[in-house]
Jmol script that loads the backbone (N, CA, C; Angstrom):
load data "model"
ATOM      1  N   MET A   1     127.279  94.903  93.735  1.00  0.00           N
ATOM      2  CA  MET A   1     126.412  95.059  94.896  1.00  0.00           C
ATOM      3  C   MET A   1     126.457  96.501  95.374  1.00  0.00           C
ATOM      4  N   ASN A   2     125.305  97.020  95.651  1.00  0.00           N
ATOM      5  CA  ASN A   2     125.205  98.396  96.100  1.00  0.00           C
ATOM      6  C   ASN A   2     124.800  98.393  97.574  1.00  0.00           C
ATOM      7  N   HIS A   3     125.679  98.870  98.454  1.00  0.00           N
ATOM      8  CA  HIS A   3     125.424  98.860  99.895  1.00  0.00           C
ATOM      9  C   HIS A   3     125.154 100.267 100.402  1.00  0.00           C
ATOM     10  N   GLN A   4     124.113 100.907  99.894  1.00  0.00           N
ATOM     11  CA  GLN A   4     123.777 102.253 100.365  1.00  0.00           C
ATOM     12  C   GLN A   4     122.946 102.148 101.640  1.00  0.00           C
ATOM     13  N   LYS A   5     123.216 103.047 102.573  1.00  0.00           N
ATOM     14  CA  LYS A   5     122.447 103.085 103.815  1.00  0.00           C
ATOM     15  C   LYS A   5     121.199 103.925 103.600  1.00  0.00           C
ATOM     16  N   HIS A   6     120.107 103.494 104.216  1.00  0.00           N
ATOM     17  CA  HIS A   6     118.861 104.260 104.165  1.00  0.00           C
ATOM     18  C   HIS A   6     118.970 105.425 105.139  1.00  0.00           C
ATOM     19  N   ARG A   7     118.663 106.607 104.696  1.00  0.00           N
ATOM     20  CA  ARG A   7     118.864 107.797 105.525  1.00  0.00           C
ATOM     21  C   ARG A   7     117.596 108.313 106.201  1.00  0.00           C
ATOM     22  N   GLY A   8     116.473 107.639 106.128  1.00  0.00           N
ATOM     23  CA  GLY A   8     115.265 108.151 106.791  1.00  0.00           C
ATOM     24  C   GLY A   8     114.636 109.263 105.976  1.00  0.00           C
ATOM     25  N   ARG A   9     114.584 110.458 106.547  1.00  0.00           N
ATOM     26  CA  ARG A   9     113.961 111.594 105.862  1.00  0.00           C
ATOM     27  C   ARG A   9     114.865 112.127 104.769  1.00  0.00           C
ATOM     28  N   SER A  10     114.240 112.558 103.708  1.00  0.00           N
ATOM     29  CA  SER A  10     115.022 113.197 102.647  1.00  0.00           C
ATOM     30  C   SER A  10     115.215 114.666 102.996  1.00  0.00           C
ATOM     31  N   ASN A  11     116.135 115.286 102.316  1.00  0.00           N
ATOM     32  CA  ASN A  11     116.407 116.703 102.571  1.00  0.00           C
ATOM     33  C   ASN A  11     115.296 117.607 102.082  1.00  0.00           C
ATOM     34  N   THR A  12     114.350 117.083 101.315  1.00  0.00           N
ATOM     35  CA  THR A  12     113.266 117.908 100.796  1.00  0.00           C
ATOM     36  C   THR A  12     112.094 118.004 101.762  1.00  0.00           C
ATOM     37  N   GLU A  13     112.073 117.182 102.844  1.00  0.00           N
ATOM     38  CA  GLU A  13     110.984 117.243 103.812  1.00  0.00           C
ATOM     39  C   GLU A  13     111.122 118.499 104.654  1.00  0.00           C
ATOM     40  N   PRO A  14     109.980 119.120 104.989  1.00  0.00           N
ATOM     41  CA  PRO A  14     110.051 120.315 105.840  1.00  0.00           C
ATOM     42  C   PRO A  14     110.515 119.945 107.243  1.00  0.00           C
ATOM     43  N   SER A  15     111.221 120.819 107.856  1.00  0.00           N
ATOM     44  CA  SER A  15     111.735 120.589 109.206  1.00  0.00           C
ATOM     45  C   SER A  15     110.597 120.628 110.210  1.00  0.00           C
ATOM     46  N   ARG A  16     110.663 119.751 111.204  1.00  0.00           N
ATOM     47  CA  ARG A  16     109.649 119.751 112.257  1.00  0.00           C
ATOM     48  C   ARG A  16     109.890 120.879 113.253  1.00  0.00           C
ATOM     49  N   ASN A  17     111.043 121.473 113.208  1.00  0.00           N
ATOM     50  CA  ASN A  17     111.391 122.526 114.160  1.00  0.00           C
ATOM     51  C   ASN A  17     111.206 123.923 113.596  1.00  0.00           C
ATOM     52  N   ARG A  18     110.565 124.019 112.465  1.00  0.00           N
ATOM     53  CA  ARG A  18     110.383 125.352 111.888  1.00  0.00           C
ATOM     54  C   ARG A  18     109.407 126.165 112.738  1.00  0.00           C
ATOM     55  N   PRO A  19     109.556 127.480 112.748  1.00  0.00           N
ATOM     56  CA  PRO A  19     108.642 128.320 113.526  1.00  0.00           C
ATOM     57  C   PRO A  19     107.229 128.215 112.962  1.00  0.00           C
ATOM     58  N   ARG A  20     106.275 128.147 113.825  1.00  0.00           N
ATOM     59  CA  ARG A  20     104.877 128.049 113.395  1.00  0.00           C
ATOM     60  C   ARG A  20     104.222 129.410 113.459  1.00  0.00           C
ATOM     61  N   GLU A  21     103.149 129.520 112.706  1.00  0.00           N
ATOM     62  CA  GLU A  21     102.403 130.769 112.727  1.00  0.00           C
ATOM     63  C   GLU A  21     101.655 130.874 114.053  1.00  0.00           C
ATOM     64  N   ALA A  22     101.393 132.086 114.470  1.00  0.00           N
ATOM     65  CA  ALA A  22     100.649 132.298 115.705  1.00  0.00           C
ATOM     66  C   ALA A  22      99.237 131.732 115.557  1.00  0.00           C
ATOM     67  N   MET A  23      98.736 131.161 116.648  1.00  0.00           N
ATOM     68  CA  MET A  23      97.401 130.585 116.637  1.00  0.00           C
ATOM     69  C   MET A  23      96.376 131.703 116.759  1.00  0.00           C
ATOM     70  N   GLY A  24      95.388 131.695 115.900  1.00  0.00           N
ATOM     71  CA  GLY A  24      94.339 132.699 115.958  1.00  0.00           C
ATOM     72  C   GLY A  24      93.321 132.376 117.042  1.00  0.00           C
ATOM     73  N   GLU A  25      92.545 133.365 117.415  1.00  0.00           N
ATOM     74  CA  GLU A  25      91.527 133.206 118.457  1.00  0.00           C
ATOM     75  C   GLU A  25      90.502 132.125 118.112  1.00  0.00           C
ATOM     76  N   PRO A  26      89.996 132.054 116.865  1.00  0.00           N
ATOM     77  CA  PRO A  26      89.022 130.994 116.554  1.00  0.00           C
ATOM     78  C   PRO A  26      89.594 129.589 116.762  1.00  0.00           C
ATOM     79  N   ARG A  27      90.836 129.373 116.354  1.00  0.00           N
ATOM     80  CA  ARG A  27      91.453 128.053 116.535  1.00  0.00           C
ATOM     81  C   ARG A  27      91.669 127.756 118.017  1.00  0.00           C
ATOM     82  N   TYR A  28      92.087 128.752 118.760  1.00  0.00           N
ATOM     83  CA  TYR A  28      92.280 128.604 120.196  1.00  0.00           C
ATOM     84  C   TYR A  28      90.966 128.207 120.870  1.00  0.00           C
ATOM     85  N   GLN A  29      89.895 128.922 120.544  1.00  0.00           N
ATOM     86  CA  GLN A  29      88.577 128.629 121.131  1.00  0.00           C
ATOM     87  C   GLN A  29      88.111 127.223 120.746  1.00  0.00           C
ATOM     88  N   ASP A  30      88.378 126.810 119.517  1.00  0.00           N
ATOM     89  CA  ASP A  30      88.019 125.464 119.064  1.00  0.00           C
ATOM     90  C   ASP A  30      88.770 124.405 119.878  1.00  0.00           C
ATOM     91  N   LEU A  31      90.053 124.630 120.118  1.00  0.00           N
ATOM     92  CA  LEU A  31      90.841 123.688 120.919  1.00  0.00           C
ATOM     93  C   LEU A  31      90.336 123.626 122.360  1.00  0.00           C
ATOM     94  N   ILE A  32      90.000 124.761 122.925  1.00  0.00           N
ATOM     95  CA  ILE A  32      89.470 124.792 124.289  1.00  0.00           C
ATOM     96  C   ILE A  32      88.150 124.036 124.363  1.00  0.00           C
ATOM     97  N   ARG A  33      87.268 124.230 123.384  1.00  0.00           N
ATOM     98  CA  ARG A  33      85.995 123.488 123.353  1.00  0.00           C
ATOM     99  C   ARG A  33      86.246 121.991 123.260  1.00  0.00           C
ATOM    100  N   SER A  34      87.200 121.604 122.431  1.00  0.00           N
ATOM    101  CA  SER A  34      87.526 120.184 122.277  1.00  0.00           C
ATOM    102  C   SER A  34      88.043 119.592 123.587  1.00  0.00           C
ATOM    103  N   LEU A  35      88.907 120.323 124.264  1.00  0.00           N
ATOM    104  CA  LEU A  35      89.426 119.853 125.557  1.00  0.00           C
ATOM    105  C   LEU A  35      88.308 119.738 126.594  1.00  0.00           C
ATOM    106  N   ASN A  36      87.428 120.728 126.647  1.00  0.00           N
ATOM    107  CA  ASN A  36      86.309 120.677 127.588  1.00  0.00           C
ATOM    108  C   ASN A  36      85.437 119.461 127.315  1.00  0.00           C
ATOM    109  N   HIS A  37      85.179 119.188 126.038  1.00  0.00           N
ATOM    110  CA  HIS A  37      84.378 118.022 125.659  1.00  0.00           C
ATOM    111  C   HIS A  37      85.071 116.738 126.110  1.00  0.00           C
ATOM    112  N   LEU A  38      86.364 116.659 125.900  1.00  0.00           N
ATOM    113  CA  LEU A  38      87.133 115.485 126.310  1.00  0.00           C
ATOM    114  C   LEU A  38      87.080 115.295 127.828  1.00  0.00           C
ATOM    115  N   PHE A  39      87.232 116.377 128.582  1.00  0.00           N
ATOM    116  CA  PHE A  39      87.172 116.293 130.041  1.00  0.00           C
ATOM    117  C   PHE A  39      85.797 115.835 130.510  1.00  0.00           C
ATOM    118  N   LEU A  40      84.728 116.352 129.883  1.00  0.00           N
ATOM    119  CA  LEU A  40      83.375 115.943 130.258  1.00  0.00           C
ATOM    120  C   LEU A  40      83.150 114.463 129.975  1.00  0.00           C
ATOM    121  N   GLU A  41      83.612 113.992 128.818  1.00  0.00           N
ATOM    122  CA  GLU A  41      83.477 112.575 128.486  1.00  0.00           C
ATOM    123  C   GLU A  41      84.211 111.703 129.496  1.00  0.00           C
ATOM    124  N   THR A  42      85.413 112.117 129.852  1.00  0.00           N
ATOM    125  CA  THR A  42      86.209 111.361 130.821  1.00  0.00           C
ATOM    126  C   THR A  42      85.513 111.327 132.168  1.00  0.00           C
ATOM    127  N   GLU A  43      84.951 112.451 132.580  1.00  0.00           N
ATOM    128  CA  GLU A  43      84.237 112.517 133.856  1.00  0.00           C
ATOM    129  C   GLU A  43      83.023 111.600 133.842  1.00  0.00           C
ATOM    130  N   ARG A  44      82.264 111.612 132.737  1.00  0.00           N
ATOM    131  CA  ARG A  44      81.085 110.739 132.620  1.00  0.00           C
ATOM    132  C   ARG A  44      81.496 109.271 132.644  1.00  0.00           C
ATOM    133  N   ASP A  45      82.566 108.940 131.926  1.00  0.00           N
ATOM    134  CA  ASP A  45      83.053 107.551 131.912  1.00  0.00           C
ATOM    135  C   ASP A  45      83.457 107.112 133.317  1.00  0.00           C
ATOM    136  N   THR A  46      84.126 107.998 134.043  1.00  0.00           N
ATOM    137  CA  THR A  46      84.565 107.680 135.404  1.00  0.00           C
ATOM    138  C   THR A  46      83.365 107.482 136.322  1.00  0.00           C
ATOM    139  N   GLU A  47      82.365 108.347 136.192  1.00  0.00           N
ATOM    140  CA  GLU A  47      81.155 108.218 137.007  1.00  0.00           C
ATOM    141  C   GLU A  47      80.429 106.912 136.704  1.00  0.00           C
ATOM    142  N   ALA A  48      80.331 106.548 135.435  1.00  0.00           N
ATOM    143  CA  ALA A  48      79.666 105.304 135.047  1.00  0.00           C
ATOM    144  C   ALA A  48      80.431 104.098 135.584  1.00  0.00           C
ATOM    145  N   LEU A  49      81.740 104.145 135.498  1.00  0.00           N
ATOM    146  CA  LEU A  49      82.563 103.051 136.006  1.00  0.00           C
ATOM    147  C   LEU A  49      82.407 102.923 137.515  1.00  0.00           C
ATOM    148  N   THR A  50      82.411 104.044 138.213  1.00  0.00           N
ATOM    149  CA  THR A  50      82.254 104.039 139.660  1.00  0.00           C
ATOM    150  C   THR A  50      80.886 103.481 140.054  1.00  0.00           C
ATOM    151  N   ALA A  51      79.842 103.871 139.341  1.00  0.00           N
ATOM    152  CA  ALA A  51      78.497 103.371 139.619  1.00  0.00           C
ATOM    153  C   ALA A  51      78.424 101.860 139.388  1.00  0.00           C
ATOM    154  N   ALA A  52      79.047 101.378 138.330  1.00  0.00           N
ATOM    155  CA  ALA A  52      79.047  99.944 138.037  1.00  0.00           C
ATOM    156  C   ALA A  52      79.811  99.178 139.111  1.00  0.00           C
ATOM    157  N   GLN A  53      80.949  99.715 139.538  1.00  0.00           N
ATOM    158  CA  GLN A  53      81.725  99.068 140.598  1.00  0.00           C
ATOM    159  C   GLN A  53      80.929  99.038 141.899  1.00  0.00           C
ATOM    160  N   ARG A  54      80.267 100.129 142.203  1.00  0.00           N
ATOM    161  CA  ARG A  54      79.452 100.208 143.418  1.00  0.00           C
ATOM    162  C   ARG A  54      78.358  99.155 143.388  1.00  0.00           C
ATOM    163  N   GLN A  55      77.708  99.015 142.249  1.00  0.00           N
ATOM    164  CA  GLN A  55      76.636  98.034 142.130  1.00  0.00           C
ATOM    165  C   GLN A  55      77.163  96.608 142.317  1.00  0.00           C
ATOM    166  N   ARG A  56      78.352  96.316 141.757  1.00  0.00           N
ATOM    167  CA  ARG A  56      78.942  94.983 141.939  1.00  0.00           C
ATOM    168  C   ARG A  56      79.262  94.719 143.406  1.00  0.00           C
ATOM    169  N   VAL A  57      79.764  95.714 144.107  1.00  0.00           N
ATOM    170  CA  VAL A  57      80.089  95.557 145.523  1.00  0.00           C
ATOM    171  C   VAL A  57      78.818  95.305 146.331  1.00  0.00           C
ATOM    172  N   ILE A  58      77.768  96.040 146.035  1.00  0.00           N
ATOM    173  CA  ILE A  58      76.495  95.855 146.736  1.00  0.00           C
ATOM    174  C   ILE A  58      75.985  94.429 146.525  1.00  0.00           C
ATOM    175  N   GLU A  59      76.040  93.949 145.291  1.00  0.00           N
ATOM    176  CA  GLU A  59      75.599  92.586 145.008  1.00  0.00           C
ATOM    177  C   GLU A  59      76.442  91.568 145.766  1.00  0.00           C
ATOM    178  N   GLU A  60      77.740  91.800 145.825  1.00  0.00           N
ATOM    179  CA  GLU A  60      78.637  90.898 146.547  1.00  0.00           C
ATOM    180  C   GLU A  60      78.315  90.883 148.041  1.00  0.00           C
ATOM    181  N   ILE A  61      78.031  92.055 148.597  1.00  0.00           N
ATOM    182  CA  ILE A  61      77.665  92.148 150.016  1.00  0.00           C
ATOM    183  C   ILE A  61      76.368  91.388 150.270  1.00  0.00           C
ATOM    184  N   LYS A  62      75.393  91.547 149.387  1.00  0.00           N
ATOM    185  CA  LYS A  62      74.115  90.843 149.550  1.00  0.00           C
ATOM    186  C   LYS A  62      74.317  89.332 149.554  1.00  0.00           C
ATOM    187  N   VAL A  63      75.160  88.849 148.641  1.00  0.00           N
ATOM    188  CA  VAL A  63      75.433  87.411 148.571  1.00  0.00           C
ATOM    189  C   VAL A  63      76.092  86.943 149.862  1.00  0.00           C
ATOM    190  N   LEU A  64      77.094  87.678 150.334  1.00  0.00           N
ATOM    191  CA  LEU A  64      77.787  87.302 151.568  1.00  0.00           C
ATOM    192  C   LEU A  64      76.851  87.345 152.776  1.00  0.00           C
ATOM    193  N   MET A  65      76.021  88.360 152.842  1.00  0.00           N
ATOM    194  CA  MET A  65      75.069  88.455 153.947  1.00  0.00           C
ATOM    195  C   MET A  65      74.126  87.262 153.930  1.00  0.00           C
ATOM    196  N   ASN A  66      73.648  86.892 152.757  1.00  0.00           N
ATOM    197  CA  ASN A  66      72.744  85.751 152.627  1.00  0.00           C
ATOM    198  C   ASN A  66      73.449  84.451 153.017  1.00  0.00           C
ATOM    199  N   GLN A  67      74.684  84.278 152.563  1.00  0.00           N
ATOM    200  CA  GLN A  67      75.438  83.064 152.878  1.00  0.00           C
ATOM    201  C   GLN A  67      75.659  82.896 154.379  1.00  0.00           C
ATOM    202  N   HIS A  68      75.842  84.006 155.075  1.00  0.00           N
ATOM    203  CA  HIS A  68      76.165  83.957 156.500  1.00  0.00           C
ATOM    204  C   HIS A  68      74.973  84.280 157.396  1.00  0.00           C
ATOM    205  N   GLY A  69      73.808  84.473 156.807  1.00  0.00           N
ATOM    206  CA  GLY A  69      72.606  84.746 157.597  1.00  0.00           C
ATOM    207  C   GLY A  69      72.635  86.085 158.305  1.00  0.00           C
ATOM    208  N   VAL A  70      73.335  87.052 157.751  1.00  0.00           N
ATOM    209  CA  VAL A  70      73.428  88.383 158.364  1.00  0.00           C
ATOM    210  C   VAL A  70      72.279  89.246 157.838  1.00  0.00           C
ATOM    211  N   THR A  71      71.627  89.962 158.745  1.00  0.00           N
ATOM    212  CA  THR A  71      70.533  90.867 158.361  1.00  0.00           C
ATOM    213  C   THR A  71      70.961  92.320 158.569  1.00  0.00           C
ATOM    214  N   ILE A  72      70.151  93.216 158.082  1.00  0.00           N
ATOM    215  CA  ILE A  72      70.405  94.653 158.273  1.00  0.00           C
ATOM    216  C   ILE A  72      70.397  94.956 159.779  1.00  0.00           C
ATOM    217  N   GLU A  73      69.482  94.341 160.505  1.00  0.00           N
ATOM    218  CA  GLU A  73      69.404  94.562 161.947  1.00  0.00           C
ATOM    219  C   GLU A  73      70.704  94.142 162.635  1.00  0.00           C
ATOM    220  N   ASP A  74      71.339  93.073 162.137  1.00  0.00           N
ATOM    221  CA  ASP A  74      72.611  92.635 162.710  1.00  0.00           C
ATOM    222  C   ASP A  74      73.682  93.714 162.536  1.00  0.00           C
ATOM    223  N   LEU A  75      73.628  94.449 161.458  1.00  0.00           N
ATOM    224  CA  LEU A  75      74.639  95.476 161.176  1.00  0.00           C
ATOM    225  C   LEU A  75      74.459  96.721 162.034  1.00  0.00           C
ATOM    226  N   SER A  76      73.248  96.951 162.522  1.00  0.00           N
ATOM    227  CA  SER A  76      73.000  98.173 163.285  1.00  0.00           C
ATOM    228  C   SER A  76      73.407  98.031 164.747  1.00  0.00           C
ATOM    229  N   ASP A  77      73.789  96.848 165.170  1.00  0.00           N
ATOM    230  CA  ASP A  77      74.203  96.648 166.576  1.00  0.00           C
ATOM    231  C   ASP A  77      75.559  97.228 166.852  1.00  0.00           C
TER     232      ASP A  77
END
end "model"
wireframe off; spacefill off
backbone 0.3
color backbone group
């Protein structure tokens, strides 16, 4: 019976802590564009979610007003 322990990474794998090359301007600009795109998408998603939530609340208010016989004029008092 051979009871060898598994050691994970082999010694031939490159180290994750090795020094990296400096990032060039084109790569930097590409990363910035990607981040800006991600932020815009997130903002649009948040706006769409907020609009959908607002619409659900409005519908709920309309139902409650109808159930209780409340009118717009009643709210202005």
